[in-house]
FIKOL-434284 format. One record per residue (C-alpha): residue number from 0; residue in three letters; z, x, y. Coordinates in steps of 0.5 Angstrom, whole numbers, plus 500, padded with zeros to 3 digits. Example, Ala and Ser with C-alpha at 12.3 -4.5 7.8 and 13.67 -1.06 7.14 Angstrom:
2
{i: 0 | aa: ALA | w: 516 | u: 525 | v: 491} .
{i: 1 | aa: SER | w: 514 | u: 527 | v: 498} .
// end
This chain:
376
{i: 0 | aa: MET | w: 500 | u: 501 | v: 500} .
{i: 1 | aa: ALA | w: 498 | u: 504 | v: 507} .
{i: 2 | aa: LEU | w: 504 | u: 505 | v: 512} .
{i: 3 | aa: THR | w: 502 | u: 501 | v: 517} .
{i: 4 | aa: LEU | w: 508 | u: 497 | v: 521} .
{i: 5 | aa: GLY | w: 507 | u: 490 | v: 526} .
{i: 6 | aa: LEU | w: 511 | u: 488 | v: 532} .
{i: 7 | aa: THR | w: 511 | u: 480 | v: 532} .
{i: 8 | aa: GLY | w: 514 | u: 474 | v: 535} .
{i: 9 | aa: MET | w: 520 | u: 478 | v: 541} .
{i: 10 | aa: ASP | w: 520 | u: 478 | v: 548} .
{i: 11 | aa: PRO | w: 517 | u: 484 | v: 551} .
{i: 12 | aa: ALA | w: 523 | u: 489 | v: 553} .
{i: 13 | aa: THR | w: 525 | u: 488 | v: 545} .
{i: 14 | aa: GLU | w: 518 | u: 491 | v: 543} .
{i: 15 | aa: ALA | w: 518 | u: 496 | v: 548} .
{i: 16 | aa: SER | w: 525 | u: 498 | v: 545} .
{i: 17 | aa: LEU | w: 523 | u: 497 | v: 538} .
{i: 18 | aa: LYS | w: 516 | u: 502 | v: 540} .
{i: 19 | aa: VAL | w: 520 | u: 507 | v: 543} .
{i: 20 | aa: ALA | w: 526 | u: 507 | v: 537} .
{i: 21 | aa: PHE | w: 520 | u: 508 | v: 532} .
{i: 22 | aa: ALA | w: 516 | u: 513 | v: 535} .
{i: 23 | aa: ALA | w: 522 | u: 518 | v: 535} .
{i: 24 | aa: ALA | w: 524 | u: 515 | v: 528} .
{i: 25 | aa: ASN | w: 516 | u: 516 | v: 525} .
{i: 26 | aa: SER | w: 516 | u: 524 | v: 528} .
{i: 27 | aa: GLN | w: 522 | u: 525 | v: 523} .
{i: 28 | aa: LEU | w: 517 | u: 522 | v: 517} .
{i: 29 | aa: LEU | w: 511 | u: 526 | v: 519} .
{i: 30 | aa: ASN | w: 508 | u: 522 | v: 522} .
{i: 31 | aa: ALA | w: 507 | u: 518 | v: 515} .
{i: 32 | aa: TRP | w: 506 | u: 511 | v: 519} .
{i: 33 | aa: SER | w: 502 | u: 507 | v: 524} .
{i: 34 | aa: LEU | w: 503 | u: 501 | v: 529} .
{i: 35 | aa: LEU | w: 499 | u: 497 | v: 528} .
{i: 36 | aa: PRO | w: 498 | u: 490 | v: 532} .
{i: 37 | aa: GLY | w: 502 | u: 485 | v: 528} .
{i: 38 | aa: ASP | w: 498 | u: 480 | v: 523} .
{i: 39 | aa: ALA | w: 493 | u: 487 | v: 522} .
{i: 40 | aa: ALA | w: 500 | u: 491 | v: 519} .
{i: 41 | aa: GLU | w: 501 | u: 491 | v: 512} .
{i: 42 | aa: HIS | w: 510 | u: 491 | v: 514} .
{i: 43 | aa: VAL | w: 511 | u: 486 | v: 520} .
{i: 44 | aa: ILE | w: 518 | u: 486 | v: 523} .
{i: 45 | aa: VAL | w: 519 | u: 480 | v: 527} .
{i: 46 | aa: ASP | w: 525 | u: 478 | v: 531} .
{i: 47 | aa: MET | w: 529 | u: 472 | v: 527} .
{i: 48 | aa: ASP | w: 533 | u: 470 | v: 533} .
{i: 49 | aa: SER | w: 528 | u: 468 | v: 537} .
{i: 50 | aa: MET | w: 524 | u: 461 | v: 537} .
{i: 51 | aa: TYR | w: 517 | u: 464 | v: 534} .
{i: 52 | aa: GLY | w: 521 | u: 467 | v: 530} .
{i: 53 | aa: PRO | w: 522 | u: 463 | v: 524} .
{i: 54 | aa: MET | w: 515 | u: 460 | v: 523} .
{i: 55 | aa: SER | w: 512 | u: 467 | v: 525} .
{i: 56 | aa: TRP | w: 516 | u: 469 | v: 518} .
{i: 57 | aa: LEU | w: 512 | u: 463 | v: 515} .
{i: 58 | aa: ARG | w: 506 | u: 465 | v: 517} .
{i: 59 | aa: LEU | w: 506 | u: 472 | v: 515} .
{i: 60 | aa: HIS | w: 510 | u: 471 | v: 509} .
{i: 61 | aa: ALA | w: 504 | u: 467 | v: 506} .
{i: 62 | aa: ALA | w: 499 | u: 471 | v: 508} .
{i: 63 | aa: GLY | w: 503 | u: 476 | v: 503} .
{i: 64 | aa: LYS | w: 505 | u: 481 | v: 509} .
{i: 65 | aa: THR | w: 512 | u: 484 | v: 508} .
{i: 66 | aa: VAL | w: 517 | u: 482 | v: 514} .
{i: 67 | aa: ILE | w: 523 | u: 485 | v: 516} .
{i: 68 | aa: GLY | w: 527 | u: 480 | v: 519} .
{i: 69 | aa: LEU | w: 530 | u: 483 | v: 526} .
{i: 70 | aa: THR | w: 537 | u: 479 | v: 527} .
{i: 71 | aa: SER | w: 544 | u: 480 | v: 529} .
{i: 72 | aa: ALA | w: 546 | u: 476 | v: 522} .
{i: 73 | aa: PRO | w: 548 | u: 478 | v: 517} .
{i: 74 | aa: ARG | w: 543 | u: 476 | v: 512} .
{i: 75 | aa: THR | w: 535 | u: 474 | v: 513} .
{i: 76 | aa: GLN | w: 530 | u: 470 | v: 509} .
{i: 77 | aa: ALA | w: 525 | u: 475 | v: 511} .
{i: 78 | aa: ASP | w: 524 | u: 481 | v: 506} .
{i: 79 | aa: PHE | w: 527 | u: 487 | v: 509} .
{i: 80 | aa: ARG | w: 533 | u: 486 | v: 514} .
{i: 81 | aa: LEU | w: 534 | u: 491 | v: 522} .
{i: 82 | aa: ALA | w: 540 | u: 490 | v: 525} .
{i: 83 | aa: GLN | w: 540 | u: 488 | v: 532} .
{i: 84 | aa: PRO | w: 542 | u: 492 | v: 536} .
{i: 85 | aa: PHE | w: 538 | u: 497 | v: 532} .
{i: 86 | aa: ASP | w: 537 | u: 504 | v: 534} .
{i: 87 | aa: THR | w: 533 | u: 510 | v: 531} .
{i: 88 | aa: GLY | w: 537 | u: 511 | v: 526} .
{i: 89 | aa: SER | w: 537 | u: 505 | v: 524} .
{i: 90 | aa: VAL | w: 530 | u: 505 | v: 524} .
{i: 91 | aa: GLN | w: 529 | u: 510 | v: 521} .
{i: 92 | aa: ARG | w: 533 | u: 508 | v: 515} .
{i: 93 | aa: LEU | w: 529 | u: 503 | v: 515} .
{i: 94 | aa: LEU | w: 522 | u: 507 | v: 515} .
{i: 95 | aa: THR | w: 525 | u: 511 | v: 508} .
{i: 96 | aa: GLU | w: 527 | u: 504 | v: 505} .
{i: 97 | aa: LEU | w: 520 | u: 502 | v: 505} .
{i: 98 | aa: ALA | w: 517 | u: 507 | v: 503} .
{i: 99 | aa: PRO | w: 522 | u: 512 | v: 498} .
{i: 100 | aa: GLY | w: 517 | u: 518 | v: 497} .
{i: 101 | aa: ILE | w: 517 | u: 520 | v: 505} .
{i: 102 | aa: ALA | w: 524 | u: 523 | v: 506} .
{i: 103 | aa: PRO | w: 525 | u: 525 | v: 514} .
{i: 104 | aa: VAL | w: 525 | u: 532 | v: 515} .
{i: 105 | aa: SER | w: 529 | u: 538 | v: 516} .
{i: 106 | aa: GLU | w: 531 | u: 544 | v: 519} .
{i: 107 | aa: PRO | w: 530 | u: 549 | v: 514} .
{i: 108 | aa: PRO | w: 537 | u: 553 | v: 513} .
{i: 109 | aa: VAL | w: 538 | u: 560 | v: 516} .
{i: 110 | aa: ILE | w: 538 | u: 565 | v: 510} .
{i: 111 | aa: SER | w: 541 | u: 571 | v: 512} .
{i: 112 | aa: GLU | w: 542 | u: 577 | v: 508} .
{i: 113 | aa: SER | w: 550 | u: 578 | v: 506} .
{i: 114 | aa: VAL | w: 552 | u: 586 | v: 509} .
{i: 115 | aa: PRO | w: 558 | u: 589 | v: 507} .
{i: 116 | aa: SER | w: 564 | u: 590 | v: 511} .
{i: 117 | aa: GLY | w: 563 | u: 595 | v: 516} .
{i: 118 | aa: PHE | w: 555 | u: 597 | v: 516} .
{i: 119 | aa: SER | w: 550 | u: 594 | v: 519} .
{i: 120 | aa: ALA | w: 544 | u: 591 | v: 516} .
{i: 121 | aa: ALA | w: 538 | u: 596 | v: 514} .
{i: 122 | aa: PRO | w: 533 | u: 597 | v: 520} .
{i: 123 | aa: GLN | w: 525 | u: 594 | v: 518} .
{i: 124 | aa: PRO | w: 521 | u: 600 | v: 517} .
{i: 125 | aa: GLN | w: 517 | u: 599 | v: 524} .
{i: 126 | aa: ASP | w: 524 | u: 600 | v: 527} .
{i: 127 | aa: GLN | w: 526 | u: 606 | v: 524} .
{i: 128 | aa: LEU | w: 527 | u: 613 | v: 527} .
{i: 129 | aa: PRO | w: 521 | u: 618 | v: 525} .
{i: 130 | aa: GLU | w: 527 | u: 622 | v: 521} .
{i: 131 | aa: GLU | w: 528 | u: 616 | v: 517} .
{i: 132 | aa: HIS | w: 522 | u: 617 | v: 514} .
{i: 133 | aa: PRO | w: 522 | u: 620 | v: 507} .
{i: 134 | aa: VAL | w: 519 | u: 627 | v: 507} .
{i: 135 | aa: HIS | w: 514 | u: 630 | v: 502} .
{i: 136 | aa: ALA | w: 518 | u: 636 | v: 499} .
{i: 137 | aa: ASP | w: 514 | u: 643 | v: 498} .
{i: 138 | aa: GLU | w: 517 | u: 646 | v: 492} .
{i: 139 | aa: GLU | w: 515 | u: 653 | v: 493} .
{i: 140 | aa: ALA | w: 516 | u: 654 | v: 501} .
{i: 141 | aa: SER | w: 522 | u: 657 | v: 502} .
{i: 142 | aa: PRO | w: 528 | u: 654 | v: 505} .
{i: 143 | aa: PRO | w: 528 | u: 653 | v: 512} .
{i: 144 | aa: THR | w: 534 | u: 657 | v: 516} .
{i: 145 | aa: GLY | w: 538 | u: 655 | v: 522} .
{i: 146 | aa: LEU | w: 535 | u: 651 | v: 527} .
{i: 147 | aa: ASP | w: 528 | u: 650 | v: 523} .
{i: 148 | aa: ALA | w: 533 | u: 646 | v: 518} .
{i: 149 | aa: VAL | w: 532 | u: 639 | v: 521} .
{i: 150 | aa: PRO | w: 528 | u: 636 | v: 517} .
{i: 151 | aa: VAL | w: 521 | u: 635 | v: 520} .
{i: 152 | aa: PRO | w: 516 | u: 629 | v: 517} .
{i: 153 | aa: THR | w: 511 | u: 633 | v: 512} .
{i: 154 | aa: GLU | w: 507 | u: 626 | v: 511} .
{i: 155 | aa: GLU | w: 500 | u: 627 | v: 509} .
{i: 156 | aa: PRO | w: 495 | u: 625 | v: 515} .
{i: 157 | aa: LEU | w: 491 | u: 619 | v: 513} .
{i: 158 | aa: ASP | w: 484 | u: 620 | v: 514} .
{i: 159 | aa: PRO | w: 481 | u: 619 | v: 521} .
{i: 160 | aa: VAL | w: 477 | u: 612 | v: 522} .
{i: 161 | aa: GLU | w: 473 | u: 613 | v: 527} .
{i: 162 | aa: PRO | w: 471 | u: 607 | v: 532} .
{i: 163 | aa: ALA | w: 465 | u: 602 | v: 532} .
{i: 164 | aa: SER | w: 461 | u: 604 | v: 537} .
{i: 165 | aa: ALA | w: 454 | u: 601 | v: 539} .
{i: 166 | aa: ALA | w: 452 | u: 609 | v: 539} .
{i: 167 | aa: SER | w: 454 | u: 609 | v: 532} .
{i: 168 | aa: GLY | w: 450 | u: 603 | v: 530} .
{i: 169 | aa: VAL | w: 456 | u: 600 | v: 525} .
{i: 170 | aa: ILE | w: 458 | u: 593 | v: 527} .
{i: 171 | aa: VAL | w: 465 | u: 590 | v: 525} .
{i: 172 | aa: PRO | w: 464 | u: 583 | v: 523} .
{i: 173 | aa: ALA | w: 469 | u: 579 | v: 526} .
{i: 174 | aa: ALA | w: 474 | u: 576 | v: 522} .
{i: 175 | aa: PRO | w: 472 | u: 569 | v: 520} .
{i: 176 | aa: THR | w: 475 | u: 563 | v: 525} .
{i: 177 | aa: LEU | w: 477 | u: 557 | v: 521} .
{i: 178 | aa: THR | w: 475 | u: 550 | v: 524} .
{i: 179 | aa: PRO | w: 480 | u: 545 | v: 521} .
{i: 180 | aa: HIS | w: 477 | u: 540 | v: 517} .
{i: 181 | aa: VAL | w: 479 | u: 533 | v: 522} .
{i: 182 | aa: PRO | w: 478 | u: 526 | v: 517} .
{i: 183 | aa: PRO | w: 474 | u: 521 | v: 521} .
{i: 184 | aa: SER | w: 478 | u: 516 | v: 524} .
{i: 185 | aa: VAL | w: 478 | u: 509 | v: 522} .
{i: 186 | aa: PRO | w: 479 | u: 504 | v: 527} .
{i: 187 | aa: PRO | w: 485 | u: 499 | v: 525} .
{i: 188 | aa: PRO | w: 482 | u: 492 | v: 523} .
{i: 189 | aa: ALA | w: 482 | u: 487 | v: 529} .
{i: 190 | aa: PRO | w: 488 | u: 482 | v: 529} .
{i: 191 | aa: ALA | w: 487 | u: 476 | v: 526} .
{i: 192 | aa: GLU | w: 485 | u: 470 | v: 532} .
{i: 193 | aa: PRO | w: 490 | u: 465 | v: 532} .
{i: 194 | aa: ARG | w: 488 | u: 458 | v: 531} .
{i: 195 | aa: THR | w: 493 | u: 453 | v: 532} .
{i: 196 | aa: LEU | w: 497 | u: 451 | v: 538} .
{i: 197 | aa: THR | w: 503 | u: 453 | v: 535} .
{i: 198 | aa: GLU | w: 499 | u: 460 | v: 533} .
{i: 199 | aa: TRP | w: 498 | u: 461 | v: 539} .
{i: 200 | aa: LEU | w: 504 | u: 461 | v: 542} .
{i: 201 | aa: ALA | w: 508 | u: 465 | v: 536} .
{i: 202 | aa: SER | w: 502 | u: 471 | v: 538} .
{i: 203 | aa: GLY | w: 504 | u: 472 | v: 545} .
{i: 204 | aa: ARG | w: 497 | u: 472 | v: 547} .
{i: 205 | aa: ILE | w: 499 | u: 466 | v: 552} .
{i: 206 | aa: ASN | w: 504 | u: 466 | v: 558} .
{i: 207 | aa: GLY | w: 506 | u: 463 | v: 564} .
{i: 208 | aa: ARG | w: 503 | u: 456 | v: 566} .
{i: 209 | aa: VAL | w: 498 | u: 453 | v: 563} .
{i: 210 | aa: GLY | w: 496 | u: 446 | v: 560} .
{i: 211 | aa: PHE | w: 492 | u: 444 | v: 554} .
{i: 212 | aa: GLN | w: 489 | u: 437 | v: 552} .
{i: 213 | aa: ARG | w: 487 | u: 434 | v: 546} .
{i: 214 | aa: GLU | w: 483 | u: 427 | v: 546} .
{i: 215 | aa: GLY | w: 485 | u: 425 | v: 553} .
{i: 216 | aa: VAL | w: 492 | u: 427 | v: 552} .
{i: 217 | aa: THR | w: 494 | u: 433 | v: 557} .
{i: 218 | aa: LEU | w: 501 | u: 438 | v: 555} .
{i: 219 | aa: LEU | w: 503 | u: 442 | v: 560} .
{i: 220 | aa: LEU | w: 506 | u: 448 | v: 557} .
{i: 221 | aa: ASP | w: 511 | u: 454 | v: 559} .
{i: 222 | aa: LEU | w: 512 | u: 459 | v: 556} .
{i: 223 | aa: ASP | w: 516 | u: 463 | v: 561} .
{i: 224 | aa: ARG | w: 522 | u: 457 | v: 560} .
{i: 225 | aa: ARG | w: 519 | u: 455 | v: 554} .
{i: 226 | aa: GLU | w: 519 | u: 448 | v: 554} .
{i: 227 | aa: TYR | w: 513 | u: 442 | v: 555} .
{i: 228 | aa: PHE | w: 511 | u: 437 | v: 559} .
{i: 229 | aa: GLY | w: 508 | u: 431 | v: 555} .
{i: 230 | aa: PRO | w: 508 | u: 424 | v: 552} .
{i: 231 | aa: ALA | w: 516 | u: 423 | v: 549} .
{i: 232 | aa: THR | w: 514 | u: 421 | v: 542} .
{i: 233 | aa: LEU | w: 511 | u: 426 | v: 537} .
{i: 234 | aa: ARG | w: 505 | u: 422 | v: 534} .
{i: 235 | aa: PRO | w: 499 | u: 422 | v: 541} .
{i: 236 | aa: LEU | w: 501 | u: 431 | v: 539} .
{i: 237 | aa: VAL | w: 498 | u: 430 | v: 532} .
{i: 238 | aa: PRO | w: 492 | u: 433 | v: 534} .
{i: 239 | aa: HIS | w: 494 | u: 438 | v: 539} .
{i: 240 | aa: VAL | w: 498 | u: 441 | v: 534} .
{i: 241 | aa: THR | w: 493 | u: 440 | v: 528} .
{i: 242 | aa: SER | w: 486 | u: 441 | v: 530} .
{i: 243 | aa: GLU | w: 484 | u: 449 | v: 531} .
{i: 244 | aa: ALA | w: 485 | u: 453 | v: 539} .
{i: 245 | aa: VAL | w: 481 | u: 458 | v: 542} .
{i: 246 | aa: ALA | w: 483 | u: 462 | v: 549} .
{i: 247 | aa: ALA | w: 479 | u: 457 | v: 552} .
{i: 248 | aa: ASP | w: 483 | u: 452 | v: 551} .
{i: 249 | aa: PHE | w: 489 | u: 454 | v: 556} .
{i: 250 | aa: THR | w: 487 | u: 453 | v: 562} .
{i: 251 | aa: GLU | w: 491 | u: 453 | v: 570} .
{i: 252 | aa: VAL | w: 494 | u: 448 | v: 572} .
{i: 253 | aa: ALA | w: 493 | u: 447 | v: 579} .
{i: 254 | aa: ASP | w: 498 | u: 441 | v: 581} .
{i: 255 | aa: TRP | w: 503 | u: 443 | v: 577} .
{i: 256 | aa: SER | w: 509 | u: 441 | v: 581} .
{i: 257 | aa: ARG | w: 505 | u: 433 | v: 582} .
{i: 258 | aa: GLN | w: 503 | u: 433 | v: 573} .
{i: 259 | aa: ALA | w: 510 | u: 435 | v: 570} .
{i: 260 | aa: ALA | w: 514 | u: 430 | v: 575} .
{i: 261 | aa: ALA | w: 509 | u: 424 | v: 572} .
{i: 262 | aa: SER | w: 510 | u: 428 | v: 565} .
{i: 263 | aa: GLY | w: 518 | u: 426 | v: 565} .
{i: 264 | aa: ALA | w: 524 | u: 431 | v: 562} .
{i: 265 | aa: PRO | w: 522 | u: 437 | v: 560} .
{i: 266 | aa: GLN | w: 522 | u: 438 | v: 551} .
{i: 267 | aa: PRO | w: 524 | u: 445 | v: 547} .
{i: 268 | aa: LEU | w: 517 | u: 448 | v: 545} .
{i: 269 | aa: SER | w: 522 | u: 448 | v: 539} .
{i: 270 | aa: ARG | w: 519 | u: 441 | v: 538} .
{i: 271 | aa: LEU | w: 512 | u: 443 | v: 537} .
{i: 272 | aa: LEU | w: 514 | u: 449 | v: 532} .
{i: 273 | aa: TRP | w: 518 | u: 444 | v: 528} .
{i: 274 | aa: PHE | w: 512 | u: 437 | v: 528} .
{i: 275 | aa: ASP | w: 508 | u: 443 | v: 527} .
{i: 276 | aa: GLY | w: 512 | u: 445 | v: 521} .
{i: 277 | aa: LEU | w: 512 | u: 437 | v: 519} .
{i: 278 | aa: LEU | w: 505 | u: 436 | v: 518} .
{i: 279 | aa: ALA | w: 503 | u: 443 | v: 516} .
{i: 280 | aa: GLY | w: 504 | u: 442 | v: 508} .
{i: 281 | aa: SER | w: 502 | u: 435 | v: 507} .
{i: 282 | aa: GLY | w: 507 | u: 433 | v: 502} .
{i: 283 | aa: GLN | w: 507 | u: 440 | v: 499} .
{i: 284 | aa: LEU | w: 511 | u: 447 | v: 500} .
{i: 285 | aa: LEU | w: 508 | u: 451 | v: 505} .
{i: 286 | aa: PRO | w: 505 | u: 457 | v: 501} .
{i: 287 | aa: GLY | w: 510 | u: 462 | v: 499} .
{i: 288 | aa: ILE | w: 516 | u: 458 | v: 497} .
{i: 289 | aa: ASP | w: 518 | u: 457 | v: 491} .
{i: 290 | aa: PRO | w: 518 | u: 449 | v: 489} .
{i: 291 | aa: GLN | w: 524 | u: 450 | v: 485} .
{i: 292 | aa: ALA | w: 529 | u: 453 | v: 490} .
{i: 293 | aa: ARG | w: 535 | u: 450 | v: 493} .
{i: 294 | aa: PHE | w: 535 | u: 449 | v: 500} .
{i: 295 | aa: VAL | w: 541 | u: 449 | v: 504} .
{i: 296 | aa: MET | w: 541 | u: 446 | v: 513} .
{i: 297 | aa: LEU | w: 545 | u: 451 | v: 517} .
{i: 298 | aa: LYS | w: 546 | u: 447 | v: 523} .
{i: 299 | aa: TRP | w: 544 | u: 439 | v: 525} .
{i: 300 | aa: PRO | w: 537 | u: 439 | v: 527} .
{i: 301 | aa: GLN | w: 534 | u: 435 | v: 532} .
{i: 302 | aa: THR | w: 532 | u: 427 | v: 529} .
{i: 303 | aa: GLU | w: 527 | u: 424 | v: 531} .
{i: 304 | aa: ARG | w: 527 | u: 416 | v: 532} .
{i: 305 | aa: GLU | w: 519 | u: 416 | v: 529} .
{i: 306 | aa: TYR | w: 522 | u: 418 | v: 522} .
{i: 307 | aa: PRO | w: 529 | u: 415 | v: 521} .
{i: 308 | aa: ARG | w: 529 | u: 419 | v: 513} .
{i: 309 | aa: HIS | w: 531 | u: 425 | v: 517} .
{i: 310 | aa: PHE | w: 536 | u: 422 | v: 518} .
{i: 311 | aa: ARG | w: 539 | u: 421 | v: 511} .
{i: 312 | aa: ILE | w: 535 | u: 427 | v: 508} .
{i: 313 | aa: ALA | w: 540 | u: 432 | v: 513} .
{i: 314 | aa: THR | w: 546 | u: 428 | v: 511} .
{i: 315 | aa: VAL | w: 545 | u: 431 | v: 504} .
{i: 316 | aa: MET | w: 542 | u: 438 | v: 506} .
{i: 317 | aa: MET | w: 548 | u: 439 | v: 510} .
{i: 318 | aa: LYS | w: 553 | u: 438 | v: 504} .
{i: 319 | aa: GLY | w: 551 | u: 444 | v: 500} .
{i: 320 | aa: ALA | w: 545 | u: 448 | v: 497} .
{i: 321 | aa: ALA | w: 540 | u: 443 | v: 493} .
{i: 322 | aa: THR | w: 532 | u: 443 | v: 490} .
{i: 323 | aa: LEU | w: 528 | u: 438 | v: 493} .
{i: 324 | aa: GLY | w: 528 | u: 434 | v: 487} .
{i: 325 | aa: GLU | w: 536 | u: 432 | v: 489} .
{i: 326 | aa: ILE | w: 536 | u: 432 | v: 496} .
{i: 327 | aa: ALA | w: 530 | u: 426 | v: 494} .
{i: 328 | aa: GLU | w: 535 | u: 423 | v: 489} .
{i: 329 | aa: ALA | w: 541 | u: 423 | v: 493} .
{i: 330 | aa: SER | w: 539 | u: 421 | v: 499} .
{i: 331 | aa: GLY | w: 533 | u: 416 | v: 496} .
{i: 332 | aa: VAL | w: 527 | u: 418 | v: 500} .
{i: 333 | aa: PRO | w: 521 | u: 420 | v: 497} .
{i: 334 | aa: LEU | w: 519 | u: 427 | v: 495} .
{i: 335 | aa: ALA | w: 513 | u: 428 | v: 499} .
{i: 336 | aa: ASP | w: 518 | u: 426 | v: 505} .
{i: 337 | aa: VAL | w: 523 | u: 432 | v: 504} .
{i: 338 | aa: THR | w: 518 | u: 436 | v: 502} .
{i: 339 | aa: ASP | w: 516 | u: 436 | v: 510} .
{i: 340 | aa: PHE | w: 523 | u: 435 | v: 513} .
{i: 341 | aa: VAL | w: 524 | u: 442 | v: 509} .
{i: 342 | aa: ASN | w: 517 | u: 446 | v: 511} .
{i: 343 | aa: ALA | w: 519 | u: 443 | v: 519} .
{i: 344 | aa: ASN | w: 527 | u: 446 | v: 519} .
{i: 345 | aa: LEU | w: 524 | u: 452 | v: 515} .
{i: 346 | aa: ALA | w: 519 | u: 453 | v: 521} .
{i: 347 | aa: THR | w: 525 | u: 452 | v: 525} .
{i: 348 | aa: GLY | w: 530 | u: 456 | v: 523} .
{i: 349 | aa: PHE | w: 535 | u: 450 | v: 522} .
{i: 350 | aa: ALA | w: 534 | u: 451 | v: 514} .
{i: 351 | aa: GLU | w: 533 | u: 456 | v: 510} .
{i: 352 | aa: VAL | w: 533 | u: 458 | v: 502} .
{i: 353 | aa: GLU | w: 540 | u: 459 | v: 499} .
{i: 354 | aa: ARG | w: 541 | u: 467 | v: 497} .
{i: 355 | aa: LEU | w: 545 | u: 468 | v: 491} .
{i: 356 | aa: PRO | w: 549 | u: 474 | v: 492} .
{i: 357 | aa: GLU | w: 548 | u: 480 | v: 488} .
{i: 358 | aa: PRO | w: 553 | u: 480 | v: 482} .
{i: 359 | aa: GLU | w: 559 | u: 485 | v: 482} .
{i: 360 | aa: PRO | w: 558 | u: 491 | v: 477} .
{i: 361 | aa: GLU | w: 562 | u: 491 | v: 471} .
{i: 362 | aa: LEU | w: 569 | u: 495 | v: 471} .
{i: 363 | aa: ARG | w: 568 | u: 500 | v: 464} .
{i: 364 | aa: LYS | w: 574 | u: 500 | v: 460} .
{i: 365 | aa: PRO | w: 579 | u: 505 | v: 461} .
{i: 366 | aa: THR | w: 578 | u: 511 | v: 455} .
{i: 367 | aa: GLY | w: 581 | u: 517 | v: 452} .
{i: 368 | aa: LEU | w: 589 | u: 518 | v: 451} .
{i: 369 | aa: PHE | w: 591 | u: 516 | v: 458} .
{i: 370 | aa: GLY | w: 586 | u: 511 | v: 458} .
{i: 371 | aa: ARG | w: 591 | u: 508 | v: 452} .
{i: 372 | aa: PHE | w: 597 | u: 508 | v: 455} .
{i: 373 | aa: ARG | w: 594 | u: 506 | v: 461} .
{i: 374 | aa: SER | w: 591 | u: 498 | v: 458} .
{i: 375 | aa: ARG | w: 599 | u: 498 | v: 454} .
// end
């Protein structure tokens, strides 16, 4: 699997800080990782504490990506967890956990030769004095006396090498220059284009105040405040969350104040994400979710008057984790409606798949003589 990392579903400040921590951590791992746009990477960090995080997790999980949940909670429904707040050390540990075969770079130990006490290390050959060079003694010569007793080096001179010149006609070839092989760079794949309204909201490609119209109904989206103005009920917004959208569908609103006042009270954008999750599965669990899993409600969701059965489903789920069949039987609601409700609350973080705790290791019984005494 390619060592590529992406970031999505987070605010610009968090993303900028995470990029700095990643760059520092990656430098300690021989720059084995590449940072790509979220959808183009194989491993994606998602801010699960943000409004768009759970929806991004569902989309990336269904696409077969390895999702890392950035969260301050002690656990996450993503494949891996990066604790918030993070630092370079925690990001490096995450990258090492994702790719155990790549160890962090460490400074090589300085190995010094042991020198006996009271002595200094022997000098290198190039640092030796002339009298420290070995002397070739002539056995037939008489030993020197007096001042001549000072040993004089008598090394045999090497054959002189005449320097090359233009007159001699000798050309000394220059040392070969090795050109390092640089593999051709492969451009990263372009990120997938968002298709639906909620995918555009989660991508971070639009910001500020924009309008979005479908079948004569206009939604006023305020991305900075994470709210929208539109119909009080959800059913008129079915075309908005189910149809495909392109960048040209988001338009500027000249008279924002007047249109917003005429649309009533603002609604949270999470309501649109919830509604999209409700319609996305059409009675089936979203891709990547185990139909035999047990689901638990983390907090009471906002129920809609248009869907009175949801109150009974939420009441059952608040009692504890249960399978889809158990929830349908206890609430008396059809299984398809229960499934759609679970999809919607998984997308917005109100519900999650139950995670069983890791089994504790078995304690080994004491053995041997002392073990038998302790067991009595």
